[in-house]
PyMOL Python script that loads the backbone (N, CA, C, O; Angstrom):
from pymol import cmd

cmd.read_pdbstr("""\
ATOM      1  N   VAL A   1     -17.714 -20.806  45.313  1.00  0.00           N
ATOM      2  CA  VAL A   1     -17.257 -19.399  44.872  1.00  0.00           C
ATOM      3  C   VAL A   1     -15.538 -19.257  45.379  1.00  0.00           C
ATOM      4  O   VAL A   1     -14.768 -18.324  45.149  1.00  0.00           O
ATOM      5  N   ALA A   2     -15.245 -20.717  46.243  1.00  0.00           N
ATOM      6  CA  ALA A   2     -13.807 -20.550  46.034  1.00  0.00           C
ATOM      7  C   ALA A   2     -13.406 -20.978  44.685  1.00  0.00           C
ATOM      8  O   ALA A   2     -12.417 -20.452  44.174  1.00  0.00           O
ATOM      9  N   ALA A   3     -13.997 -21.775  44.128  1.00  0.00           N
ATOM     10  CA  ALA A   3     -13.846 -21.974  42.328  1.00  0.00           C
ATOM     11  C   ALA A   3     -13.209 -20.922  41.989  1.00  0.00           C
ATOM     12  O   ALA A   3     -12.030 -20.642  41.775  1.00  0.00           O
ATOM     13  N   LEU A   4     -14.486 -20.221  41.969  1.00  0.00           N
ATOM     14  CA  LEU A   4     -14.010 -18.645  40.761  1.00  0.00           C
ATOM     15  C   LEU A   4     -12.669 -17.976  41.890  1.00  0.00           C
ATOM     16  O   LEU A   4     -11.646 -17.448  41.454  1.00  0.00           O
ATOM     17  N   GLN A   5     -12.892 -18.104  42.937  1.00  0.00           N
ATOM     18  CA  GLN A   5     -11.927 -17.099  43.508  1.00  0.00           C
ATOM     19  C   GLN A   5     -10.411 -17.666  43.065  1.00  0.00           C
ATOM     20  O   GLN A   5      -9.378 -17.039  43.303  1.00  0.00           O
ATOM     21  N   ASP A   6     -10.449 -18.719  42.508  1.00  0.00           N
ATOM     22  CA  ASP A   6      -9.279 -19.720  42.923  1.00  0.00           C
ATOM     23  C   ASP A   6      -8.639 -18.877  40.815  1.00  0.00           C
ATOM     24  O   ASP A   6      -7.667 -18.253  40.389  1.00  0.00           O
ATOM     25  N   GLU A   7      -9.928 -19.434  40.231  1.00  0.00           N
ATOM     26  CA  GLU A   7      -9.822 -18.870  38.425  1.00  0.00           C
ATOM     27  C   GLU A   7      -9.371 -17.157  38.619  1.00  0.00           C
ATOM     28  O   GLU A   7      -8.231 -16.804  38.317  1.00  0.00           O
ATOM     29  N   LYS A   8     -10.463 -16.095  39.189  1.00  0.00           N
ATOM     30  CA  LYS A   8      -9.840 -15.233  39.324  1.00  0.00           C
ATOM     31  C   LYS A   8      -8.343 -14.976  39.960  1.00  0.00           C
ATOM     32  O   LYS A   8      -7.423 -14.566  39.252  1.00  0.00           O
ATOM     33  N   ASN A   9      -8.238 -15.164  40.901  1.00  0.00           N
ATOM     34  CA  ASN A   9      -6.439 -15.562  41.289  1.00  0.00           C
ATOM     35  C   ASN A   9      -5.761 -16.178  39.842  1.00  0.00           C
ATOM     36  O   ASN A   9      -4.808 -15.590  39.331  1.00  0.00           O
ATOM     37  N   SER A  10      -6.184 -17.086  39.392  1.00  0.00           N
ATOM     38  CA  SER A  10      -5.040 -17.548  37.691  1.00  0.00           C
ATOM     39  C   SER A  10      -5.220 -16.733  36.805  1.00  0.00           C
ATOM     40  O   SER A  10      -4.506 -16.885  35.814  1.00  0.00           O
ATOM     41  N   LEU A  11      -5.976 -15.846  36.795  1.00  0.00           N
ATOM     42  CA  LEU A  11      -6.295 -15.243  35.778  1.00  0.00           C
ATOM     43  C   LEU A  11      -5.650 -14.156  35.579  1.00  0.00           C
ATOM     44  O   LEU A  11      -5.165 -13.875  34.483  1.00  0.00           O
ATOM     45  N   MET A  12      -5.541 -13.196  36.919  1.00  0.00           N
ATOM     46  CA  MET A  12      -4.821 -12.013  37.331  1.00  0.00           C
ATOM     47  C   MET A  12      -3.415 -12.425  37.199  1.00  0.00           C
ATOM     48  O   MET A  12      -2.622 -11.638  36.683  1.00  0.00           O
ATOM     49  N   SER A  13      -2.958 -13.780  37.684  1.00  0.00           N
ATOM     50  CA  SER A  13      -1.612 -14.053  37.582  1.00  0.00           C
ATOM     51  C   SER A  13      -1.068 -14.177  35.937  1.00  0.00           C
ATOM     52  O   SER A  13      -0.034 -13.719  35.451  1.00  0.00           O
ATOM     53  N   GLU A  14      -1.918 -14.793  35.427  1.00  0.00           N
ATOM     54  CA  GLU A  14      -2.067 -14.484  33.927  1.00  0.00           C
ATOM     55  C   GLU A  14      -1.474 -13.304  33.318  1.00  0.00           C
ATOM     56  O   GLU A  14      -0.453 -13.000  32.701  1.00  0.00           O
ATOM     57  N   ASN A  15      -2.466 -12.804  33.720  1.00  0.00           N
ATOM     58  CA  ASN A  15      -2.556 -11.421  33.177  1.00  0.00           C
ATOM     59  C   ASN A  15      -1.455 -10.466  33.655  1.00  0.00           C
ATOM     60  O   ASN A  15      -1.126  -9.637  32.807  1.00  0.00           O
ATOM     61  N   GLU A  16      -0.632 -10.385  35.169  1.00  0.00           N
ATOM     62  CA  GLU A  16       0.698  -9.902  35.239  1.00  0.00           C
ATOM     63  C   GLU A  16       1.678 -10.311  34.195  1.00  0.00           C
ATOM     64  O   GLU A  16       2.405  -9.618  33.482  1.00  0.00           O
ATOM     65  N   ILE A  17       1.477 -12.023  34.302  1.00  0.00           N
ATOM     66  CA  ILE A  17       2.902 -12.852  33.094  1.00  0.00           C
ATOM     67  C   ILE A  17       2.373 -12.056  31.899  1.00  0.00           C
ATOM     68  O   ILE A  17       3.330 -11.430  31.444  1.00  0.00           O
ATOM     69  N   MET A  18       1.425 -11.844  31.296  1.00  0.00           N
ATOM     70  CA  MET A  18       1.442 -11.030  29.789  1.00  0.00           C
ATOM     71  C   MET A  18       1.834  -9.604  29.662  1.00  0.00           C
ATOM     72  O   MET A  18       2.595  -9.250  28.762  1.00  0.00           O
ATOM     73  N   ASN A  19       1.213  -8.550  30.758  1.00  0.00           N
ATOM     74  CA  ASN A  19       1.632  -7.258  31.206  1.00  0.00           C
ATOM     75  C   ASN A  19       2.838  -7.272  31.188  1.00  0.00           C
ATOM     76  O   ASN A  19       3.273  -6.184  30.809  1.00  0.00           O
ATOM     77  N   ASP A  20       4.021  -8.381  31.544  1.00  0.00           N
ATOM     78  CA  ASP A  20       5.677  -8.528  31.946  1.00  0.00           C
ATOM     79  C   ASP A  20       6.310  -8.907  30.358  1.00  0.00           C
ATOM     80  O   ASP A  20       7.446  -8.602  29.996  1.00  0.00           O
ATOM     81  N   ARG A  21       5.612  -9.411  29.779  1.00  0.00           N
ATOM     82  CA  ARG A  21       5.537  -9.501  28.339  1.00  0.00           C
ATOM     83  C   ARG A  21       5.520  -8.721  27.827  1.00  0.00           C
ATOM     84  O   ARG A  21       6.653  -8.419  27.452  1.00  0.00           O
ATOM     85  N   LEU A  22       4.582  -7.895  27.428  1.00  0.00           N
ATOM     86  CA  LEU A  22       4.109  -6.813  26.746  1.00  0.00           C
ATOM     87  C   LEU A  22       5.335  -5.404  27.235  1.00  0.00           C
ATOM     88  O   LEU A  22       5.786  -4.678  26.349  1.00  0.00           O
ATOM     89  N   GLU A  23       5.745  -5.198  28.760  1.00  0.00           N
ATOM     90  CA  GLU A  23       6.713  -4.423  29.179  1.00  0.00           C
ATOM     91  C   GLU A  23       8.076  -4.786  28.364  1.00  0.00           C
ATOM     92  O   GLU A  23       8.746  -3.932  27.783  1.00  0.00           O
ATOM     93  N   GLN A  24       8.428  -6.333  28.410  1.00  0.00           N
ATOM     94  CA  GLN A  24       9.683  -6.740  27.813  1.00  0.00           C
ATOM     95  C   GLN A  24       9.930  -6.528  26.280  1.00  0.00           C
ATOM     96  O   GLN A  24      10.993  -6.204  25.752  1.00  0.00           O
ATOM     97  N   ILE A  25       8.436  -6.840  25.529  1.00  0.00           N
ATOM     98  CA  ILE A  25       8.591  -6.299  24.103  1.00  0.00           C
ATOM     99  C   ILE A  25       8.776  -5.009  23.974  1.00  0.00           C
ATOM    100  O   ILE A  25       9.786  -4.620  23.387  1.00  0.00           O
ATOM    101  N   ASP A  26       7.826  -4.071  24.503  1.00  0.00           N
ATOM    102  CA  ASP A  26       8.251  -2.361  24.429  1.00  0.00           C
ATOM    103  C   ASP A  26       9.465  -2.077  24.844  1.00  0.00           C
ATOM    104  O   ASP A  26      10.148  -1.107  24.517  1.00  0.00           O
ATOM    105  N   ASP A  27       9.788  -3.115  25.722  1.00  0.00           N
ATOM    106  CA  ASP A  27      11.818  -2.462  26.038  1.00  0.00           C
ATOM    107  C   ASP A  27      12.536  -2.837  24.933  1.00  0.00           C
ATOM    108  O   ASP A  27      13.304  -2.073  24.348  1.00  0.00           O
ATOM    109  N   SER A  28      12.323  -4.002  24.611  1.00  0.00           N
ATOM    110  CA  SER A  28      12.980  -4.220  23.258  1.00  0.00           C
ATOM    111  C   SER A  28      13.229  -3.600  22.198  1.00  0.00           C
ATOM    112  O   SER A  28      14.274  -3.624  21.547  1.00  0.00           O
ATOM    113  N   LEU A  29      12.254  -3.015  21.991  1.00  0.00           N
ATOM    114  CA  LEU A  29      11.878  -1.736  20.592  1.00  0.00           C
ATOM    115  C   LEU A  29      12.427  -0.591  21.245  1.00  0.00           C
ATOM    116  O   LEU A  29      13.126   0.216  20.633  1.00  0.00           O
ATOM    117  N   ASP A  30      12.179  -0.492  22.318  1.00  0.00           N
ATOM    118  CA  ASP A  30      13.159   0.830  22.684  1.00  0.00           C
ATOM    119  C   ASP A  30      14.954   1.188  22.750  1.00  0.00           C
ATOM    120  O   ASP A  30      15.649   2.204  22.778  1.00  0.00           O
ATOM    121  N   ASP A  31      15.155  -0.133  22.755  1.00  0.00           N
ATOM    122  CA  ASP A  31      16.533  -0.084  22.696  1.00  0.00           C
ATOM    123  C   ASP A  31      16.572  -1.119  21.032  1.00  0.00           C
ATOM    124  O   ASP A  31      15.966  -2.136  20.694  1.00  0.00           O
ATOM    125  N   PRO A  32      18.024   0.134  20.026  1.00  0.00           N
ATOM    126  CA  PRO A  32      17.643   0.286  19.279  1.00  0.00           C
ATOM    127  C   PRO A  32      18.850  -1.235  18.782  1.00  0.00           C
ATOM    128  O   PRO A  32      18.751  -1.776  17.680  1.00  0.00           O
ATOM    129  N   ASN A  33      19.604  -1.557  19.552  1.00  0.00           N
ATOM    130  CA  ASN A  33      20.334  -2.607  19.175  1.00  0.00           C
ATOM    131  C   ASN A  33      20.367  -3.705  19.500  1.00  0.00           C
ATOM    132  O   ASN A  33      21.415  -4.337  19.631  1.00  0.00           O
ATOM    133  N   THR A  34      18.705  -4.367  19.789  1.00  0.00           N
ATOM    134  CA  THR A  34      18.137  -5.849  19.865  1.00  0.00           C
ATOM    135  C   THR A  34      17.679  -5.882  18.355  1.00  0.00           C
ATOM    136  O   THR A  34      17.235  -4.989  17.633  1.00  0.00           O
ATOM    137  N   VAL A  35      17.982  -7.443  18.087  1.00  0.00           N
ATOM    138  CA  VAL A  35      17.218  -7.816  17.442  1.00  0.00           C
ATOM    139  C   VAL A  35      16.099  -7.487  16.899  1.00  0.00           C
ATOM    140  O   VAL A  35      15.931  -6.890  15.835  1.00  0.00           O
ATOM    141  N   VAL A  36      15.530  -7.774  17.439  1.00  0.00           N
ATOM    142  CA  VAL A  36      13.589  -7.309  17.397  1.00  0.00           C
ATOM    143  C   VAL A  36      13.504  -6.051  16.653  1.00  0.00           C
ATOM    144  O   VAL A  36      12.889  -5.801  15.616  1.00  0.00           O
ATOM    145  N   ALA A  37      14.349  -5.205  17.495  1.00  0.00           N
ATOM    146  CA  ALA A  37      14.343  -3.202  17.119  1.00  0.00           C
ATOM    147  C   ALA A  37      14.424  -3.246  15.448  1.00  0.00           C
ATOM    148  O   ALA A  37      13.757  -2.794  14.518  1.00  0.00           O
ATOM    149  N   LYS A  38      15.562  -4.010  15.603  1.00  0.00           N
ATOM    150  CA  LYS A  38      16.314  -3.857  14.271  1.00  0.00           C
ATOM    151  C   LYS A  38      15.568  -4.215  13.069  1.00  0.00           C
ATOM    152  O   LYS A  38      15.604  -3.671  11.965  1.00  0.00           O
ATOM    153  N   LYS A  39      14.831  -5.301  13.495  1.00  0.00           N
ATOM    154  CA  LYS A  39      13.866  -5.989  12.413  1.00  0.00           C
ATOM    155  C   LYS A  39      12.568  -5.311  12.285  1.00  0.00           C
ATOM    156  O   LYS A  39      11.855  -5.394  11.285  1.00  0.00           O
ATOM    157  N   TYR A  40      12.254  -4.541  13.492  1.00  0.00           N
ATOM    158  CA  TYR A  40      11.161  -3.490  13.111  1.00  0.00           C
ATOM    159  C   TYR A  40      11.711  -1.826  12.494  1.00  0.00           C
ATOM    160  O   TYR A  40      11.050  -0.997  11.868  1.00  0.00           O
ATOM    161  N   PHE A  41      12.630  -1.785  12.789  1.00  0.00           N
ATOM    162  CA  PHE A  41      12.995  -0.343  12.353  1.00  0.00           C
ATOM    163  C   PHE A  41      13.092  -0.714  10.828  1.00  0.00           C
ATOM    164  O   PHE A  41      12.429   0.040  10.117  1.00  0.00           O
ATOM    165  N   SER A  42      13.735  -1.656  10.206  1.00  0.00           N
ATOM    166  CA  SER A  42      13.693  -2.438   9.323  1.00  0.00           C
ATOM    167  C   SER A  42      12.610  -2.355   8.309  1.00  0.00           C
ATOM    168  O   SER A  42      12.496  -1.725   7.258  1.00  0.00           O
ATOM    169  N   ALA A  43      11.786  -3.259   9.008  1.00  0.00           N
ATOM    170  CA  ALA A  43      10.483  -3.359   8.248  1.00  0.00           C
ATOM    171  C   ALA A  43       9.556  -1.963   8.192  1.00  0.00           C
ATOM    172  O   ALA A  43       8.682  -1.583   7.413  1.00  0.00           O
ATOM    173  N   GLN A  44      10.089  -1.456   9.240  1.00  0.00           N
ATOM    174  CA  GLN A  44       8.859   0.138   9.229  1.00  0.00           C
ATOM    175  C   GLN A  44       9.900   1.105   8.010  1.00  0.00           C
ATOM    176  O   GLN A  44       9.186   1.853   7.343  1.00  0.00           O
ATOM    177  N   LEU A  45      11.108   1.175   7.717  1.00  0.00           N
ATOM    178  CA  LEU A  45      11.930   1.672   6.564  1.00  0.00           C
ATOM    179  C   LEU A  45      11.425   1.045   5.361  1.00  0.00           C
ATOM    180  O   LEU A  45      10.695   1.593   4.534  1.00  0.00           O
ATOM    181  N   GLN A  46      11.754   0.153   5.331  1.00  0.00           N
ATOM    182  CA  GLN A  46      10.555  -0.534   3.975  1.00  0.00           C
ATOM    183  C   GLN A  46       9.441  -0.248   3.625  1.00  0.00           C
ATOM    184  O   GLN A  46       9.072   0.064   2.493  1.00  0.00           O
ATOM    185  N   LEU A  47       8.683  -0.358   4.809  1.00  0.00           N
ATOM    186  CA  LEU A  47       6.731  -0.026   4.669  1.00  0.00           C
ATOM    187  C   LEU A  47       7.137   1.098   4.060  1.00  0.00           C
ATOM    188  O   LEU A  47       7.351   0.852   2.873  1.00  0.00           O
ATOM    189  N   GLU A  48       7.374   2.409   4.380  1.00  0.00           N
ATOM    190  CA  GLU A  48       7.818   3.596   3.745  1.00  0.00           C
ATOM    191  C   GLU A  48       8.245   3.823   2.626  1.00  0.00           C
ATOM    192  O   GLU A  48       7.804   4.679   1.859  1.00  0.00           O
ATOM    193  N   GLN A  49       9.278   2.965   2.395  1.00  0.00           N
ATOM    194  CA  GLN A  49       9.804   3.057   1.004  1.00  0.00           C
ATOM    195  C   GLN A  49       8.722   2.452   0.313  1.00  0.00           C
ATOM    196  O   GLN A  49       8.586   3.032  -0.765  1.00  0.00           O
ATOM    197  N   LEU A  50       7.827   1.469   0.470  1.00  0.00           N
ATOM    198  CA  LEU A  50       7.102   0.828  -0.842  1.00  0.00           C
ATOM    199  C   LEU A  50       5.729   1.601  -0.757  1.00  0.00           C
ATOM    200  O   LEU A  50       4.811   1.322  -1.529  1.00  0.00           O
ATOM    201  N   GLN A  51       5.583   2.897   0.514  1.00  0.00           N
ATOM    202  CA  GLN A  51       4.367   3.733   0.559  1.00  0.00           C
ATOM    203  C   GLN A  51       4.542   4.585  -0.503  1.00  0.00           C
ATOM    204  O   GLN A  51       3.781   4.954  -1.396  1.00  0.00           O
ATOM    205  N   GLU A  52       5.864   4.865  -0.198  1.00  0.00           N
ATOM    206  CA  GLU A  52       6.321   6.232  -1.369  1.00  0.00           C
ATOM    207  C   GLU A  52       6.614   5.703  -2.630  1.00  0.00           C
ATOM    208  O   GLU A  52       6.708   6.540  -3.528  1.00  0.00           O
ATOM    209  N   GLU A  53       6.894   3.766  -3.127  1.00  0.00           N
ATOM    210  CA  GLU A  53       6.988   4.074  -4.606  1.00  0.00           C
ATOM    211  C   GLU A  53       5.681   3.443  -5.083  1.00  0.00           C
ATOM    212  O   GLU A  53       5.590   3.126  -6.269  1.00  0.00           O
ATOM    213  N   ASN A  54       4.435   3.193  -4.058  1.00  0.00           N
ATOM    214  CA  ASN A  54       3.313   3.034  -4.584  1.00  0.00           C
ATOM    215  C   ASN A  54       2.702   4.506  -5.000  1.00  0.00           C
ATOM    216  O   ASN A  54       1.926   4.650  -5.944  1.00  0.00           O
ATOM    217  N   PHE A  55       3.195   5.648  -4.100  1.00  0.00           N
ATOM    218  CA  PHE A  55       2.417   6.680  -4.461  1.00  0.00           C
ATOM    219  C   PHE A  55       3.062   7.207  -5.906  1.00  0.00           C
ATOM    220  O   PHE A  55       2.303   7.689  -6.746  1.00  0.00           O
ATOM    221  N   ARG A  56       4.660   7.084  -6.192  1.00  0.00           N
ATOM    222  CA  ARG A  56       4.831   7.356  -7.472  1.00  0.00           C
ATOM    223  C   ARG A  56       4.040   6.728  -8.729  1.00  0.00           C
ATOM    224  O   ARG A  56       3.584   7.325  -9.704  1.00  0.00           O
ATOM    225  N   LEU A  57       4.015   5.646  -8.490  1.00  0.00           N
ATOM    226  CA  LEU A  57       3.607   4.487  -9.519  1.00  0.00           C
ATOM    227  C   LEU A  57       2.001   4.885  -9.386  1.00  0.00           C
ATOM    228  O   LEU A  57       1.474   4.073 -10.146  1.00  0.00           O
ATOM    229  N   GLU A  58       0.915   5.725  -8.808  1.00  0.00           N
ATOM    230  CA  GLU A  58      -0.324   5.895  -8.957  1.00  0.00           C
ATOM    231  C   GLU A  58       0.266   7.175  -9.487  1.00  0.00           C
ATOM    232  O   GLU A  58      -0.203   7.292 -10.620  1.00  0.00           O
ATOM    233  N   ALA A  59       1.044   8.169  -9.239  1.00  0.00           N
ATOM    234  CA  ALA A  59       1.186   8.926  -9.612  1.00  0.00           C
ATOM    235  C   ALA A  59       1.257   8.789 -11.570  1.00  0.00           C
ATOM    236  O   ALA A  59       0.434   9.187 -12.395  1.00  0.00           O
ATOM    237  N   ALA A  60       2.619   8.052 -11.779  1.00  0.00           N
ATOM    238  CA  ALA A  60       2.395   7.379 -13.191  1.00  0.00           C
ATOM    239  C   ALA A  60       1.245   6.819 -13.946  1.00  0.00           C
ATOM    240  O   ALA A  60       0.843   7.026 -15.091  1.00  0.00           O
ATOM    241  N   LYS A  61       0.749   5.903 -12.796  1.00  0.00           N
ATOM    242  CA  LYS A  61      -0.518   5.268 -13.649  1.00  0.00           C
ATOM    243  C   LYS A  61      -1.653   6.630 -14.242  1.00  0.00           C
ATOM    244  O   LYS A  61      -2.202   6.632 -15.343  1.00  0.00           O
ATOM    245  N   ASP A  62      -1.772   7.594 -13.289  1.00  0.00           N
ATOM    246  CA  ASP A  62      -2.720   8.764 -13.711  1.00  0.00           C
ATOM    247  C   ASP A  62      -2.290   9.238 -14.568  1.00  0.00           C
ATOM    248  O   ASP A  62      -3.034   9.212 -15.548  1.00  0.00           O
ATOM    249  N   ASP A  63      -0.898   9.946 -14.779  1.00  0.00           N
ATOM    250  CA  ASP A  63      -0.519  10.273 -16.051  1.00  0.00           C
ATOM    251  C   ASP A  63      -0.628   9.618 -17.415  1.00  0.00           C
ATOM    252  O   ASP A  63      -0.957  10.169 -18.465  1.00  0.00           O
ATOM    253  N   TYR A  64      -0.218   8.041 -17.176  1.00  0.00           N
ATOM    254  CA  TYR A  64      -0.106   7.395 -18.032  1.00  0.00           C
ATOM    255  C   TYR A  64      -1.815   7.070 -18.754  1.00  0.00           C
ATOM    256  O   TYR A  64      -1.831   6.609 -19.895  1.00  0.00           O
ATOM    257  N   ARG A  65      -2.888   7.278 -18.190  1.00  0.00           N
ATOM    258  CA  ARG A  65      -4.495   7.299 -18.417  1.00  0.00           C
ATOM    259  C   ARG A  65      -4.764   8.539 -19.304  1.00  0.00           C
ATOM    260  O   ARG A  65      -5.265   8.499 -20.428  1.00  0.00           O
ATOM    261  N   VAL A  66      -4.257   9.932 -18.468  1.00  0.00           N
ATOM    262  CA  VAL A  66      -4.532  10.914 -19.447  1.00  0.00           C
ATOM    263  C   VAL A  66      -3.707  11.014 -20.615  1.00  0.00           C
ATOM    264  O   VAL A  66      -4.198  11.843 -21.381  1.00  0.00           O
ATOM    265  N   HIS A  67      -2.707  10.533 -21.039  1.00  0.00           N
ATOM    266  CA  HIS A  67      -1.827  10.710 -22.231  1.00  0.00           C
ATOM    267  C   HIS A  67      -2.767   9.273 -22.916  1.00  0.00           C
ATOM    268  O   HIS A  67      -3.111   9.465 -24.082  1.00  0.00           O
ATOM    269  N   CYS A  68      -3.097   8.217 -22.454  1.00  0.00           N
ATOM    270  CA  CYS A  68      -4.095   7.141 -23.166  1.00  0.00           C
ATOM    271  C   CYS A  68      -5.379   8.049 -23.202  1.00  0.00           C
ATOM    272  O   CYS A  68      -6.205   7.322 -22.651  1.00  0.00           O
ATOM    273  N   GLU A  69      -5.733   8.689 -23.382  1.00  0.00           N
ATOM    274  CA  GLU A  69      -7.155   9.455 -23.574  1.00  0.00           C
ATOM    275  C   GLU A  69      -6.790  10.339 -24.428  1.00  0.00           C
ATOM    276  O   GLU A  69      -7.655  10.678 -25.236  1.00  0.00           O
ATOM    277  N   ASP A  70      -5.472  10.964 -24.526  1.00  0.00           N
ATOM    278  CA  ASP A  70      -5.525  11.997 -25.495  1.00  0.00           C
ATOM    279  C   ASP A  70      -5.283  11.261 -26.557  1.00  0.00           C
ATOM    280  O   ASP A  70      -5.780  11.679 -27.603  1.00  0.00           O
ATOM    281  N   LEU A  71      -4.476   9.987 -26.617  1.00  0.00           N
ATOM    282  CA  LEU A  71      -4.071   9.342 -27.870  1.00  0.00           C
ATOM    283  C   LEU A  71      -5.031   8.699 -28.570  1.00  0.00           C
ATOM    284  O   LEU A  71      -5.042   8.380 -29.759  1.00  0.00           O
ATOM    285  N   GLU A  72      -6.143   8.477 -27.393  1.00  0.00           N
ATOM    286  CA  GLU A  72      -7.750   7.704 -28.178  1.00  0.00           C
ATOM    287  C   GLU A  72      -8.754   8.838 -28.901  1.00  0.00           C
ATOM    288  O   GLU A  72      -9.753   8.717 -29.610  1.00  0.00           O
ATOM    289  N   LYS A  73      -8.039   9.965 -28.403  1.00  0.00           N
ATOM    290  CA  LYS A  73      -8.788  11.094 -28.925  1.00  0.00           C
ATOM    291  C   LYS A  73      -8.220  11.575 -30.823  1.00  0.00           C
ATOM    292  O   LYS A  73      -8.722  11.635 -31.945  1.00  0.00           O
ATOM    293  N   GLN A  74      -6.930  11.806 -30.164  1.00  0.00           N
ATOM    294  CA  GLN A  74      -5.691  12.057 -31.521  1.00  0.00           C
ATOM    295  C   GLN A  74      -6.763  10.616 -32.814  1.00  0.00           C
ATOM    296  O   GLN A  74      -7.131  11.036 -33.911  1.00  0.00           O
ATOM    297  N   LEU A  75      -7.084   9.073 -32.409  1.00  0.00           N
ATOM    298  CA  LEU A  75      -6.918   8.310 -33.182  1.00  0.00           C
ATOM    299  C   LEU A  75      -7.960   8.471 -33.946  1.00  0.00           C
ATOM    300  O   LEU A  75      -7.982   8.347 -35.171  1.00  0.00           O
ATOM    301  N   ILE A  76      -9.364   8.914 -32.825  1.00  0.00           N
ATOM    302  CA  ILE A  76     -10.585   9.105 -33.453  1.00  0.00           C
ATOM    303  C   ILE A  76     -10.654  10.363 -34.530  1.00  0.00           C
ATOM    304  O   ILE A  76     -11.322  10.350 -35.564  1.00  0.00           O
ATOM    305  N   GLU A  77      -9.953  11.278 -34.140  1.00  0.00           N
ATOM    306  CA  GLU A  77      -9.627  12.374 -35.040  1.00  0.00           C
ATOM    307  C   GLU A  77      -9.406  12.232 -36.593  1.00  0.00           C
ATOM    308  O   GLU A  77      -9.920  12.723 -37.599  1.00  0.00           O
ATOM    309  N   LEU A  78      -8.230  11.178 -36.273  1.00  0.00           N
ATOM    310  CA  LEU A  78      -7.880  10.420 -37.697  1.00  0.00           C
ATOM    311  C   LEU A  78      -8.034   9.836 -38.180  1.00  0.00           C
ATOM    312  O   LEU A  78      -7.208   9.854 -39.092  1.00  0.00           O
ATOM    313  N   GLN A  79      -9.162   8.556 -38.346  1.00  0.00           N
ATOM    314  CA  GLN A  79     -10.098   8.086 -38.152  1.00  0.00           C
ATOM    315  C   GLN A  79     -11.130   8.935 -39.150  1.00  0.00           C
ATOM    316  O   GLN A  79     -11.646   8.571 -40.207  1.00  0.00           O
ATOM    317  N   HIS A  80     -11.211   9.856 -38.626  1.00  0.00           N
ATOM    318  CA  HIS A  80     -12.708  10.837 -38.828  1.00  0.00           C
ATOM    319  C   HIS A  80     -12.112  11.528 -40.319  1.00  0.00           C
ATOM    320  O   HIS A  80     -12.776  11.693 -41.342  1.00  0.00           O
ATOM    321  N   ARG A  81     -10.387  11.937 -40.069  1.00  0.00           N
ATOM    322  CA  ARG A  81      -9.884  12.307 -41.346  1.00  0.00           C
ATOM    323  C   ARG A  81      -9.700  11.390 -42.231  1.00  0.00           C
ATOM    324  O   ARG A  81      -9.787  11.907 -43.345  1.00  0.00           O
ATOM    325  N   ASN A  82      -9.479  10.239 -42.293  1.00  0.00           N
ATOM    326  CA  ASN A  82      -8.825   9.536 -43.031  1.00  0.00           C
ATOM    327  C   ASN A  82      -9.813   8.776 -44.132  1.00  0.00           C
ATOM    328  O   ASN A  82      -9.574   8.428 -45.288  1.00  0.00           O
ATOM    329  N   ASN A  83     -11.325   8.624 -43.118  1.00  0.00           N
ATOM    330  CA  ASN A  83     -12.694   8.317 -43.723  1.00  0.00           C
ATOM    331  C   ASN A  83     -12.884   9.752 -44.814  1.00  0.00           C
ATOM    332  O   ASN A  83     -13.294   9.512 -45.949  1.00  0.00           O
ATOM    333  N   GLU A  84     -12.584  11.176 -44.443  1.00  0.00           N
ATOM    334  CA  GLU A  84     -13.252  12.545 -45.241  1.00  0.00           C
ATOM    335  C   GLU A  84     -12.426  11.733 -46.571  1.00  0.00           C
ATOM    336  O   GLU A  84     -12.939  11.371 -47.630  1.00  0.00           O
ATOM    337  N   LEU A  85     -10.863  11.569 -46.099  1.00  0.00           N
ATOM    338  CA  LEU A  85      -9.849  11.719 -47.390  1.00  0.00           C
ATOM    339  C   LEU A  85     -10.300  10.743 -48.221  1.00  0.00           C
ATOM    340  O   LEU A  85     -10.570  10.960 -49.402  1.00  0.00           O
ATOM    341  N   THR A  86     -10.401   9.687 -47.695  1.00  0.00           N
ATOM    342  CA  THR A  86     -11.071   8.563 -48.296  1.00  0.00           C
ATOM    343  C   THR A  86     -12.327   8.462 -49.188  1.00  0.00           C
ATOM    344  O   THR A  86     -12.249   7.875 -50.267  1.00  0.00           O
ATOM    345  N   SER A  87     -13.370   8.964 -48.810  1.00  0.00           N
ATOM    346  CA  SER A  87     -14.343   9.583 -49.872  1.00  0.00           C
ATOM    347  C   SER A  87     -13.606  10.493 -50.769  1.00  0.00           C
ATOM    348  O   SER A  87     -13.230   9.978 -51.822  1.00  0.00           O
ATOM    349  N   LEU A  88     -13.309  11.779 -50.571  1.00  0.00           N
ATOM    350  CA  LEU A  88     -12.789  12.577 -51.404  1.00  0.00           C
ATOM    351  C   LEU A  88     -11.956  11.722 -52.395  1.00  0.00           C
ATOM    352  O   LEU A  88     -12.206  11.882 -53.590  1.00  0.00           O
ATOM    353  N   ALA A  89     -11.144  10.972 -52.095  1.00  0.00           N
ATOM    354  CA  ALA A  89      -9.793  10.464 -53.283  1.00  0.00           C
ATOM    355  C   ALA A  89     -11.213   9.320 -53.978  1.00  0.00           C
ATOM    356  O   ALA A  89     -11.220   9.150 -55.198  1.00  0.00           O
ATOM    357  N   GLU A  90     -12.126   8.739 -53.262  1.00  0.00           N
ATOM    358  CA  GLU A  90     -13.223   8.113 -54.783  1.00  0.00           C
ATOM    359  C   GLU A  90     -14.026   9.217 -55.253  1.00  0.00           C
ATOM    360  O   GLU A  90     -14.197   9.151 -56.470  1.00  0.00           O
ATOM    361  N   GLU A  91     -14.529  10.121 -54.749  1.00  0.00           N
ATOM    362  CA  GLU A  91     -15.376  11.112 -55.764  1.00  0.00           C
ATOM    363  C   GLU A  91     -14.189  11.813 -56.758  1.00  0.00           C
ATOM    364  O   GLU A  91     -14.646  11.977 -57.889  1.00  0.00           O
ATOM    365  N   SER A  92     -12.749  12.280 -56.619  1.00  0.00           N
ATOM    366  CA  SER A  92     -12.023  12.376 -57.422  1.00  0.00           C
ATOM    367  C   SER A  92     -11.553  11.176 -58.854  1.00  0.00           C
ATOM    368  O   SER A  92     -11.289  11.418 -60.032  1.00  0.00           O
ATOM    369  N   ARG A  93     -11.598  10.156 -58.250  1.00  0.00           N
ATOM    370  CA  ARG A  93     -11.933   8.880 -59.055  1.00  0.00           C
ATOM    371  C   ARG A  93     -12.755   9.363 -60.094  1.00  0.00           C
ATOM    372  O   ARG A  93     -13.207   8.587 -60.935  1.00  0.00           O
TER     373      ARG A  93
END
""", "prot")
cmd.dss("prot")
cmd.show_as("cartoon", "prot")
cmd.util.cbc("prot")
cmd.orient("prot")
């Protein structure tokens, strides 16, 4: 029982230390002048910019996909037309 109480006290002490560290980190993020806060906000800004760029690129990809499908349809139509004209040219020869 004594060993378990010692282990419990040790764990409670370690838990308090970890909670203090967590509060210090939270406090350092609240102060915009700390290096950690600057890096955090910089990373957050970069993440937002990358998300916006990703959204823009996804939209462009969708536009190109639709354009490509249209071009494929035109190609098929032109191939059919070419076949028709080729057969007409052969008939007239």
